[in-house]
Backbone as JSON, one array per atom type, in Angstrom:
{
  "sequence": "MRLKNKIAIITGAAEGIGYAIAREYSNEGAIVFICDIDDDKGYSSAEKIKSNGNQAFFIHLDVSREIDWTEAIRKVCDVCNGLDILVNNAGINIRVAIEDMEEKDFDKMYAINVKGPFFGIKHTIPLFRKRKGGSIINISSVCGLIGHRYTTEAYTITKGALTLMTKSIAVRYASDNIRCNSIHPSTVDTPLLKSILSNPEKRSERLNEIPLGRLATVEDVANAAVFLASDEASFINGISLPVDGGLTAY",
  "N": [[94.88, 120.39, 91.73], [95.62, 119.11, 94.83], [97.9, 117.78, 95.74], [100.1, 117.89, 93.64], [102.25, 116.34, 92.01], [103.52, 115.63, 94.65], [105.42, 112.98, 96.33], [104.44, 110.64, 98.41], [104.51, 107.9, 100.86], [102.78, 105.27, 102.33], [102.09, 103.51, 104.44], [100.48, 100.02, 105.03], [99.06, 99.9, 103.2], [97.68, 98.39, 101.27], [94.89, 97.42, 101.04], [92.17, 98.76, 102.25], [91.69, 101.96, 105.1], [94.42, 102.57, 104.35], [94.91, 101.92, 101.59], [92.35, 103.37, 100.78], [93.91, 106.19, 101.43], [95.68, 105.97, 99.97], [94.44, 106.0, 97.48], [93.1, 108.59, 96.88], [94.94, 110.51, 97.24], [96.28, 110.08, 95.07], [94.64, 110.71, 93.4], [94.91, 113.3, 93.72], [96.93, 113.64, 92.54], [99.19, 113.23, 93.82], [102.37, 111.08, 93.7], [102.25, 107.66, 94.74], [103.66, 105.23, 97.41], [102.51, 102.25, 97.82], [103.01, 100.22, 100.41], [103.31, 97.19, 102.0], [102.55, 94.34, 103.97], [101.53, 92.41, 102.65], [101.69, 91.25, 99.87], [100.34, 90.13, 96.86], [97.78, 91.46, 97.47], [99.03, 94.18, 97.68], [100.23, 94.4, 95.06], [97.85, 94.22, 93.64], [96.56, 96.68, 94.35], [98.02, 99.0, 93.29], [98.09, 98.26, 90.85], [95.6, 99.01, 90.3], [94.97, 102.02, 91.14], [97.09, 102.76, 88.99], [95.66, 102.0, 86.69], [93.95, 103.95, 86.78], [95.29, 105.9, 85.37], [96.99, 107.02, 87.0], [100.43, 107.4, 89.36], [101.78, 105.06, 91.06], [103.15, 102.59, 92.94], [104.37, 99.5, 94.63], [105.82, 98.56, 97.41], [107.47, 95.78, 99.16], [106.79, 95.57, 102.87], [107.38, 95.13, 106.11], [106.87, 96.95, 108.63], [107.61, 96.48, 111.5], [110.52, 95.65, 110.95], [113.35, 97.4, 111.0], [115.62, 97.25, 108.42], [113.29, 96.41, 106.6], [112.99, 99.0, 106.29], [114.95, 100.8, 105.63], [115.43, 99.55, 103.47], [113.06, 99.74, 102.03], [113.04, 102.67, 101.88], [114.95, 103.09, 100.24], [114.53, 102.17, 98.15], [112.26, 103.81, 97.04], [113.79, 106.42, 96.83], [115.28, 105.23, 94.28], [113.48, 105.5, 92.57], [112.44, 108.13, 93.15], [113.71, 110.09, 93.91], [113.5, 111.42, 96.53], [111.34, 112.28, 98.84], [108.16, 113.62, 100.18], [105.87, 113.04, 101.89], [104.63, 111.04, 104.54], [102.77, 108.73, 105.26], [101.66, 107.16, 108.54], [100.12, 103.71, 108.46], [99.96, 101.08, 108.93], [98.61, 99.18, 111.16], [97.99, 96.91, 113.91], [95.16, 94.85, 116.09], [95.09, 92.89, 118.44], [92.71, 91.3, 119.75], [92.59, 90.97, 122.89], [91.7, 90.71, 126.4], [93.73, 92.47, 128.92], [94.23, 91.11, 131.03], [94.36, 88.32, 129.77], [96.03, 88.21, 128.06], [98.55, 87.46, 125.76], [102.57, 87.76, 126.61], [103.97, 87.63, 123.95], [102.01, 88.28, 122.38], [101.04, 90.9, 123.17], [103.81, 92.29, 122.57], [104.11, 91.86, 119.48], [102.37, 93.63, 119.13], [103.16, 96.26, 119.79], [105.1, 96.37, 118.37], [104.72, 96.67, 115.58], [102.54, 98.62, 115.79], [104.03, 100.79, 117.34], [106.57, 101.09, 117.24], [107.03, 100.26, 114.05], [105.87, 102.98, 113.16], [107.85, 104.6, 114.71], [110.29, 103.91, 113.48], [109.62, 104.28, 110.87], [109.56, 107.39, 110.83], [112.16, 107.91, 112.06], [113.65, 107.04, 109.49], [112.61, 108.71, 107.53], [112.96, 111.47, 108.11], [115.59, 112.55, 107.39], [115.16, 112.53, 104.77], [112.87, 114.28, 104.38], [114.21, 116.71, 105.02], [116.12, 117.17, 103.34], [114.3, 118.36, 101.18], [113.25, 120.23, 102.33], [111.48, 120.44, 103.83], [108.58, 118.55, 105.23], [105.33, 116.53, 105.03], [104.18, 114.43, 108.11], [102.1, 111.67, 108.66], [100.06, 110.18, 111.4], [98.16, 107.15, 111.65], [96.34, 106.99, 114.28], [93.94, 106.24, 116.65], [90.95, 107.22, 117.97], [91.28, 105.54, 120.58], [93.65, 106.33, 120.7], [93.33, 108.6, 122.07], [91.39, 108.53, 124.68], [90.21, 106.41, 126.98], [88.66, 103.51, 125.53], [85.64, 101.66, 125.7], [85.1, 99.6, 124.23], [87.5, 98.33, 123.82], [90.3, 96.94, 123.83], [93.14, 96.7, 126.08], [95.53, 96.86, 126.1], [95.67, 97.71, 123.1], [94.93, 100.64, 123.03], [97.03, 101.62, 124.5], [99.22, 101.12, 122.87], [98.5, 103.19, 120.92], [97.58, 105.29, 122.25], [100.9, 105.92, 122.78], [101.36, 106.73, 120.52], [99.95, 109.12, 119.61], [101.35, 110.48, 121.66], [104.02, 110.43, 120.42], [103.75, 111.52, 117.92], [103.25, 114.42, 118.76], [105.56, 114.61, 119.91], [107.5, 114.69, 117.49], [106.64, 116.49, 116.14], [107.4, 118.77, 117.94], [110.14, 118.7, 117.86], [110.96, 118.76, 115.5], [109.61, 120.97, 114.1], [111.25, 123.14, 113.1], [112.84, 122.15, 110.7], [110.69, 122.55, 109.4], [108.89, 120.57, 108.86], [106.15, 119.13, 109.55], [103.91, 117.25, 112.0], [101.2, 115.17, 112.37], [98.73, 113.36, 113.78], [96.01, 111.44, 112.97], [92.46, 110.15, 114.33], [90.39, 108.0, 114.41], [87.01, 106.84, 115.06], [85.13, 103.82, 115.21], [85.91, 102.26, 112.07], [84.58, 101.32, 109.12], [85.59, 98.56, 107.88], [87.0, 95.96, 105.86], [88.62, 94.31, 107.68], [87.32, 94.62, 109.86], [84.86, 93.28, 109.44], [84.2, 90.95, 110.66], [83.38, 91.58, 113.31], [81.42, 93.51, 112.93], [79.51, 92.27, 112.2], [77.99, 91.35, 113.32], [74.8, 92.06, 115.15], [74.65, 92.63, 117.8], [77.32, 94.02, 118.39], [77.34, 95.87, 116.31], [75.43, 97.49, 116.91], [76.31, 98.44, 119.52], [78.67, 100.14, 118.72], [77.7, 101.85, 117.0], [75.89, 103.03, 118.64], [76.94, 104.61, 120.0], [78.27, 106.8, 118.65], [77.44, 110.16, 118.1], [76.81, 111.05, 115.48], [75.8, 108.78, 114.39], [76.38, 107.18, 112.75], [78.96, 104.8, 111.31], [82.51, 105.06, 110.57], [83.93, 105.63, 107.47], [86.5, 104.78, 104.98], [86.61, 106.6, 103.07], [86.02, 109.08, 104.95], [88.66, 108.98, 106.54], [90.53, 109.0, 104.87], [90.08, 111.42, 103.83], [90.6, 113.19, 105.39], [93.4, 112.73, 105.48], [94.32, 113.67, 103.27], [93.54, 116.45, 103.43], [94.99, 117.28, 105.76], [97.87, 116.88, 104.73], [98.24, 118.45, 102.24], [98.87, 121.6, 101.42], [97.11, 123.47, 102.35], [96.96, 123.06, 104.86], [99.37, 123.59, 105.76], [100.02, 125.41, 108.24], [99.48, 123.64, 110.6], [100.15, 121.75, 113.03], [101.08, 119.07, 114.91], [98.81, 118.25, 116.1], [95.71, 116.57, 117.08], [93.47, 114.67, 115.53], [90.59, 113.87, 115.41], [88.37, 111.74, 114.07], [85.28, 111.0, 114.09], [82.65, 111.26, 114.5], [82.06, 112.74, 116.27], [82.61, 111.1, 118.79], [84.11, 111.66, 120.65], [83.53, 114.04, 122.2], [82.09, 113.58, 124.0]],
  "CA": [[95.07, 119.19, 92.31], [96.19, 119.76, 96.25], [99.2, 117.15, 96.09], [100.18, 118.01, 92.43], [103.71, 116.01, 92.4], [103.99, 114.75, 96.07], [105.49, 111.99, 96.66], [103.91, 109.64, 99.46], [104.77, 106.25, 101.57], [101.65, 105.12, 102.89], [102.05, 101.92, 105.1], [99.66, 99.03, 105.46], [97.89, 100.73, 101.9], [97.05, 97.11, 100.37], [93.53, 97.89, 101.37], [90.98, 99.3, 104.11], [92.06, 102.53, 105.5], [95.52, 103.06, 103.47], [94.01, 102.14, 100.03], [91.72, 104.57, 100.15], [94.15, 107.12, 101.33], [96.39, 105.74, 98.41], [93.61, 106.25, 95.59], [92.54, 109.63, 97.44], [96.45, 110.9, 97.15], [96.92, 109.92, 93.69], [93.52, 111.42, 92.52], [95.0, 114.83, 94.14], [98.2, 114.47, 91.87], [100.61, 112.39, 93.83], [102.68, 109.78, 93.34], [102.14, 106.63, 95.86], [103.72, 104.19, 97.33], [101.99, 101.6, 98.61], [103.88, 99.88, 101.16], [102.44, 96.4, 102.88], [103.51, 92.91, 104.13], [100.98, 91.8, 101.19], [102.21, 91.13, 98.79], [99.49, 89.99, 96.15], [96.81, 92.38, 97.86], [99.68, 95.5, 97.63], [100.54, 95.14, 93.67], [96.71, 94.87, 92.84], [96.15, 97.95, 94.36], [98.71, 99.69, 92.79], [97.31, 98.13, 89.47], [94.3, 99.88, 89.92], [95.55, 103.18, 90.72], [97.61, 102.99, 87.77], [94.48, 101.48, 85.39], [93.24, 105.27, 86.49], [96.35, 107.19, 84.81], [97.78, 107.69, 88.45], [101.19, 106.82, 89.48], [101.52, 104.21, 92.09], [104.75, 101.55, 92.99], [104.19, 98.58, 95.71], [106.9, 97.95, 98.0], [107.29, 95.04, 100.45], [107.59, 96.43, 104.08], [107.15, 94.78, 107.64], [107.36, 97.93, 109.64], [108.34, 96.25, 112.45], [111.89, 95.4, 110.71], [114.18, 98.62, 110.5], [115.95, 96.71, 108.12], [112.72, 97.0, 105.7], [112.07, 100.76, 106.23], [115.85, 101.29, 105.08], [115.36, 98.81, 101.87], [112.09, 100.57, 101.21], [113.32, 104.36, 101.57], [116.42, 103.27, 99.03], [113.53, 101.98, 96.24], [111.92, 105.11, 96.91], [114.7, 107.36, 96.63], [115.6, 104.93, 93.15], [112.55, 106.3, 91.3], [111.5, 109.39, 92.65], [114.5, 110.44, 94.24], [112.79, 112.29, 97.77], [109.69, 112.49, 100.11], [107.28, 114.43, 100.99], [104.63, 112.82, 102.7], [104.68, 109.79, 105.08], [101.27, 108.25, 106.4], [101.99, 106.03, 109.01], [98.96, 103.42, 109.17], [99.84, 99.97, 109.1], [98.18, 98.75, 112.39], [96.69, 95.84, 114.15], [94.95, 95.22, 117.59], [94.66, 91.55, 118.94], [91.69, 91.79, 120.68], [92.6, 90.13, 124.07], [91.86, 91.85, 127.64], [94.76, 92.54, 129.7], [94.14, 89.75, 131.87], [94.73, 86.99, 129.07], [96.94, 89.06, 126.56], [100.28, 86.7, 126.6], [103.45, 88.66, 126.55], [103.84, 88.0, 122.49], [101.14, 89.35, 121.48], [101.68, 92.33, 123.18], [104.74, 92.75, 121.91], [103.72, 91.99, 118.36], [101.08, 95.07, 118.62], [104.06, 96.91, 120.14], [106.1, 96.48, 117.02], [103.81, 97.25, 114.61], [101.81, 99.77, 116.22], [104.42, 102.03, 117.74], [107.84, 100.6, 116.64], [106.91, 100.49, 112.85], [105.85, 104.4, 113.03], [109.11, 105.28, 114.94], [111.38, 103.43, 112.4], [109.62, 105.12, 109.35], [110.03, 108.9, 111.12], [113.71, 108.11, 111.81], [114.54, 107.04, 108.38], [112.14, 109.73, 106.41], [113.47, 112.65, 108.03], [116.5, 112.76, 106.59], [114.46, 112.84, 103.21], [112.5, 115.88, 104.52], [114.97, 118.0, 105.55], [116.53, 117.96, 102.03], [112.99, 118.84, 100.66], [112.93, 121.63, 103.5], [109.83, 120.56, 104.28], [107.28, 117.48, 104.86], [104.52, 116.01, 106.23], [104.39, 113.04, 108.44], [100.36, 111.66, 109.61], [100.19, 109.17, 112.02], [97.1, 106.98, 111.86], [95.82, 106.97, 115.85], [92.75, 105.63, 116.97], [89.82, 107.87, 119.28], [91.43, 105.04, 121.65], [94.53, 107.49, 121.71], [92.75, 109.99, 123.35], [90.25, 108.15, 125.34], [89.84, 104.91, 127.39], [86.98, 103.53, 125.36], [85.2, 101.05, 126.8], [85.21, 98.53, 123.52], [88.74, 98.26, 122.79], [91.23, 96.15, 124.93], [93.59, 97.77, 126.95], [97.13, 96.66, 124.56], [95.56, 98.71, 121.34], [94.8, 101.64, 123.6], [98.11, 101.67, 124.9], [99.78, 101.16, 121.54], [97.5, 103.97, 120.24], [98.22, 106.47, 123.44], [101.94, 106.03, 122.17], [101.5, 107.32, 118.79], [99.63, 110.59, 119.93], [102.26, 111.62, 122.02], [105.3, 110.41, 119.52], [103.36, 112.6, 116.96], [103.65, 115.45, 119.73], [107.08, 115.2, 120.39], [107.67, 114.93, 116.63], [105.95, 117.9, 115.9], [107.73, 120.49, 118.49], [111.56, 118.84, 117.76], [111.52, 119.36, 114.11], [108.98, 121.98, 113.31], [112.32, 123.92, 112.6], [112.88, 122.07, 109.73], [109.54, 122.86, 108.5], [108.57, 118.83, 108.77], [105.11, 118.78, 110.13], [103.56, 115.36, 112.1], [100.04, 115.16, 112.8], [97.74, 112.52, 113.86], [93.94, 111.08, 112.94], [92.06, 109.71, 115.27], [89.18, 107.68, 113.69], [86.17, 106.19, 115.6], [85.45, 102.57, 114.58], [85.85, 102.46, 110.72], [83.92, 100.01, 108.35], [86.48, 98.19, 107.08], [87.05, 94.34, 105.78], [89.16, 93.84, 108.86], [85.81, 94.5, 111.25], [83.64, 92.72, 108.85], [83.47, 89.41, 111.77], [82.84, 92.08, 114.62], [80.29, 94.84, 112.46], [78.3, 91.21, 111.32], [77.29, 91.09, 115.17], [73.86, 92.5, 115.43], [74.61, 93.87, 119.26], [78.6, 94.58, 118.46], [77.35, 96.85, 115.51], [74.84, 98.31, 117.77], [77.21, 99.54, 120.54], [79.67, 100.88, 117.84], [76.81, 102.52, 116.1], [74.83, 104.01, 119.7], [78.54, 105.6, 120.72], [78.63, 108.1, 117.92], [76.58, 111.15, 118.0], [75.75, 111.5, 114.2], [74.47, 107.92, 114.43], [77.22, 106.28, 111.46], [80.5, 104.48, 111.14], [83.42, 106.35, 109.73], [83.94, 105.44, 106.14], [87.89, 105.06, 104.46], [86.76, 108.36, 102.55], [86.37, 109.99, 106.13], [89.56, 109.38, 106.85], [91.48, 109.59, 103.4], [89.86, 113.15, 103.35], [91.05, 113.9, 106.66], [94.71, 112.76, 105.27], [94.4, 114.31, 102.3], [94.4, 117.96, 104.37], [96.88, 117.14, 106.42], [99.44, 116.47, 103.8], [98.22, 119.58, 101.88], [99.54, 122.9, 102.11], [95.9, 124.06, 103.62], [97.74, 122.79, 106.57], [100.71, 124.36, 106.25], [100.18, 126.21, 109.95], [98.68, 122.97, 111.26], [101.25, 120.85, 113.39], [100.94, 118.36, 116.47], [97.33, 118.09, 116.27], [95.0, 114.78, 117.27], [92.4, 115.18, 115.02], [89.43, 113.08, 115.59], [87.35, 111.28, 112.54], [84.88, 109.9, 115.03], [81.02, 111.44, 114.58], [81.47, 113.37, 117.81], [82.32, 110.37, 119.86], [84.92, 112.22, 121.97], [82.93, 115.2, 122.29], [81.44, 113.41, 125.46]],
  "C": [[96.0, 119.57, 93.73], [97.76, 118.77, 96.31], [99.89, 116.85, 94.74], [101.73, 117.53, 92.78], [104.23, 115.59, 93.81], [104.42, 113.43, 95.98], [105.16, 111.3, 98.1], [104.4, 108.57, 99.84], [103.65, 106.69, 102.36], [101.37, 103.81, 103.3], [100.53, 101.0, 105.57], [98.47, 99.54, 103.97], [97.6, 99.48, 101.07], [95.54, 96.92, 100.3], [93.06, 98.38, 102.26], [91.66, 100.98, 103.76], [93.02, 103.3, 104.47], [95.16, 103.13, 101.97], [93.29, 102.93, 99.79], [92.52, 105.52, 100.28], [95.03, 107.05, 100.22], [96.16, 106.63, 97.23], [93.43, 107.92, 95.6], [94.15, 110.62, 97.11], [96.5, 110.77, 95.56], [96.04, 110.21, 92.63], [93.77, 113.18, 93.19], [96.4, 114.85, 93.62], [99.14, 114.19, 92.26], [100.98, 111.33, 93.26], [102.95, 108.94, 94.73], [102.52, 105.9, 95.66], [103.47, 103.63, 98.55], [102.96, 100.03, 99.33], [102.99, 98.72, 102.48], [103.0, 95.3, 102.97], [103.02, 92.08, 102.76], [101.4, 91.83, 99.68], [101.11, 90.84, 97.49], [98.7, 91.35, 96.22], [97.67, 93.87, 97.26], [99.88, 95.48, 96.41], [99.23, 95.51, 92.83], [96.36, 96.05, 93.19], [96.57, 98.95, 93.77], [98.76, 99.75, 91.31], [96.1, 99.04, 89.51], [94.5, 101.22, 89.83], [96.22, 103.37, 89.46], [96.23, 103.19, 86.4], [93.46, 103.0, 85.63], [93.76, 106.29, 85.85], [97.25, 107.74, 85.87], [99.01, 107.21, 88.4], [101.18, 106.21, 90.6], [102.72, 103.22, 91.6], [104.22, 100.92, 94.51], [105.59, 97.94, 96.11], [106.86, 96.99, 99.3], [107.74, 95.66, 101.66], [106.84, 95.98, 104.76], [107.6, 95.92, 108.29], [108.2, 97.73, 110.69], [109.71, 95.74, 112.44], [112.47, 96.92, 110.1], [114.79, 98.65, 109.07], [114.83, 97.06, 106.27], [112.6, 97.98, 105.11], [113.74, 100.92, 105.43], [115.79, 100.57, 103.46], [113.89, 99.44, 100.85], [112.38, 102.63, 100.8], [114.42, 104.52, 100.29], [115.37, 102.58, 97.89], [113.12, 103.28, 96.11], [112.79, 106.24, 96.42], [115.28, 106.84, 94.94], [114.87, 105.39, 92.36], [112.08, 107.65, 91.86], [112.75, 110.48, 93.37], [114.04, 111.95, 95.45], [111.4, 111.81, 98.06], [108.97, 113.44, 100.59], [106.21, 114.35, 101.91], [104.9, 111.12, 103.28], [103.48, 109.74, 105.73], [101.6, 106.88, 106.97], [101.05, 105.22, 109.57], [98.82, 102.51, 108.79], [99.6, 100.28, 110.85], [97.86, 97.71, 112.92], [96.21, 95.39, 115.49], [94.25, 93.61, 117.55], [93.82, 91.81, 120.18], [91.61, 90.51, 122.46], [92.81, 90.98, 125.35], [93.36, 91.53, 128.29], [95.43, 91.22, 130.31], [94.75, 88.34, 131.19], [95.73, 87.29, 128.02], [98.18, 88.32, 126.86], [101.18, 87.83, 125.95], [104.05, 88.56, 123.94], [103.53, 88.61, 121.95], [100.83, 90.88, 121.84], [102.95, 93.02, 122.9], [105.11, 92.85, 120.18], [102.67, 93.36, 117.73], [102.24, 96.12, 118.93], [104.87, 97.48, 119.1], [105.63, 96.87, 115.86], [103.5, 98.53, 114.6], [102.67, 100.94, 116.86], [105.97, 101.94, 116.66], [107.96, 100.77, 115.09], [106.68, 102.26, 112.76], [107.58, 105.36, 113.37], [110.44, 104.74, 114.02], [110.84, 104.23, 110.78], [109.45, 106.78, 109.7], [111.39, 108.42, 110.78], [113.65, 108.23, 109.87], [113.68, 108.1, 107.51], [112.44, 111.09, 106.79], [114.4, 113.66, 107.65], [115.78, 113.49, 105.07], [114.06, 114.3, 103.16], [113.2, 117.4, 104.64], [115.92, 118.33, 103.89], [116.01, 118.23, 101.06], [112.69, 120.31, 101.28], [111.46, 121.45, 103.75], [109.34, 119.0, 104.07], [106.05, 117.18, 105.75], [104.33, 114.43, 106.56], [102.52, 113.41, 109.27], [100.98, 110.66, 110.19], [98.78, 108.65, 111.86], [96.93, 106.25, 113.22], [94.65, 106.22, 115.72], [92.07, 107.04, 118.15], [90.41, 106.78, 120.51], [93.25, 105.68, 121.92], [94.41, 108.55, 122.58], [91.77, 109.49, 124.29], [90.72, 106.49, 125.65], [88.48, 104.21, 126.65], [86.71, 102.04, 125.74], [84.92, 99.55, 125.91], [86.27, 97.92, 122.9], [89.6, 97.61, 124.15], [92.48, 97.19, 125.18], [95.45, 97.77, 126.0], [96.86, 97.66, 123.64], [95.53, 100.14, 122.19], [96.56, 102.25, 124.09], [99.65, 102.23, 123.83], [99.52, 102.95, 120.8], [98.02, 105.56, 121.1], [99.87, 106.67, 123.05], [102.19, 107.02, 121.24], [101.27, 108.41, 118.74], [100.95, 111.15, 120.07], [103.73, 111.45, 121.18], [104.82, 111.53, 118.48], [103.77, 113.89, 117.49], [105.27, 115.82, 119.46], [107.67, 115.57, 118.93], [107.58, 116.56, 116.34], [106.89, 118.97, 116.26], [109.51, 119.77, 117.81], [111.51, 119.48, 116.22], [110.83, 120.26, 113.24], [110.02, 123.0, 112.56], [112.94, 123.79, 111.36], [111.72, 121.86, 108.76], [108.87, 121.28, 107.87], [106.98, 118.95, 109.86], [104.6, 117.37, 110.72], [101.97, 115.87, 112.91], [99.56, 113.93, 112.93], [96.0, 112.53, 113.9], [93.83, 110.26, 113.9], [90.57, 109.15, 114.98], [88.27, 106.61, 115.0], [86.14, 104.45, 114.94], [84.89, 102.95, 113.27], [84.77, 101.24, 109.93], [84.82, 99.45, 107.13], [86.23, 96.89, 106.82], [87.43, 93.57, 106.83], [88.16, 94.01, 109.96], [84.72, 94.05, 110.86], [83.0, 91.77, 110.12], [82.8, 90.23, 112.98], [81.62, 92.92, 113.81], [79.49, 93.36, 112.19], [77.58, 90.64, 112.36], [76.56, 91.92, 115.25], [74.8, 93.37, 116.54], [76.36, 94.52, 119.66], [78.07, 96.11, 117.44], [76.15, 97.71, 116.46], [75.57, 99.09, 118.79], [77.78, 100.56, 119.65], [78.66, 102.05, 117.76], [76.12, 103.38, 117.52], [76.01, 105.02, 120.19], [78.33, 106.77, 120.31], [77.68, 109.33, 117.46], [75.87, 111.43, 116.13], [75.51, 109.97, 113.85], [75.21, 106.93, 113.09], [78.39, 105.7, 111.63], [81.16, 105.23, 110.53], [83.35, 105.29, 108.5], [85.84, 105.24, 105.78], [87.75, 106.46, 104.11], [87.3, 108.98, 103.72], [87.87, 109.93, 106.05], [90.65, 110.02, 105.82], [91.11, 111.0, 103.44], [90.59, 113.84, 104.5], [92.91, 113.98, 105.87], [95.41, 113.43, 104.22], [94.71, 116.3, 103.07], [94.86, 118.09, 104.65], [97.88, 117.07, 105.77], [99.21, 117.92, 103.03], [98.51, 120.66, 102.26], [98.66, 123.78, 102.44], [96.53, 123.85, 104.72], [98.8, 122.83, 106.82], [100.99, 124.92, 107.59], [99.52, 125.09, 111.11], [100.1, 121.38, 111.6], [100.9, 120.55, 114.77], [99.43, 118.34, 116.85], [96.97, 116.48, 116.15], [93.94, 115.19, 116.85], [91.65, 114.17, 115.27], [88.52, 112.75, 114.64], [86.61, 110.72, 113.34], [83.3, 110.52, 114.84], [80.92, 112.43, 115.79], [81.65, 112.18, 119.23], [82.93, 110.96, 121.21], [84.59, 113.44, 122.63], [82.23, 114.51, 123.48], [81.85, 113.96, 126.51]]
}
């Protein structure tokens, strides 16, 4: 088991990519804390993992609220007295072009996509120091690497910020043996994108831009997150890892 006895926080883990990461981490021996604003789905996801004989806990967390982070960290420490892995997965995309986007919508996206990881990193670094190391994984997007023709500007701005936050943390805290990397998926087939992907034209747009000719799966992203959290990646720090079927190779 590559993550045996490791303690991990995964945000936005009630479903989709976050849940897939939590599930794979637990299968690799980690104790996982599923953090999300959806209590019903969060508790249900934790129970599913526990039903397979693995260890999982749910904590309510609005990543945009610093007070929620301090409470979540307290609960993790009450249960496990430490932390080894942070996965900043929670994120939203309000699909409105820059000309039409209202300030409140931009602020909401920034609060969740940028402030959320910022607060998470801020409050977990002291725990990693006590363990003499840790792994931070930020789930960004291909939109954190390129201007994507099918994605709105505000989302790209927030994911670009997350990409450079990753590199900044990687450089500053490497001396504490804290690694920070980001994962950049192309379009992932998740429930959140069901309405978009149900449109044949839009589905074809997304498929045709990917050299491997298929959408990413949640397992594709989760497998990358397992690797980056494991000792196999102990010398990998500050990278932006595309999980995109070759989209950013053009």
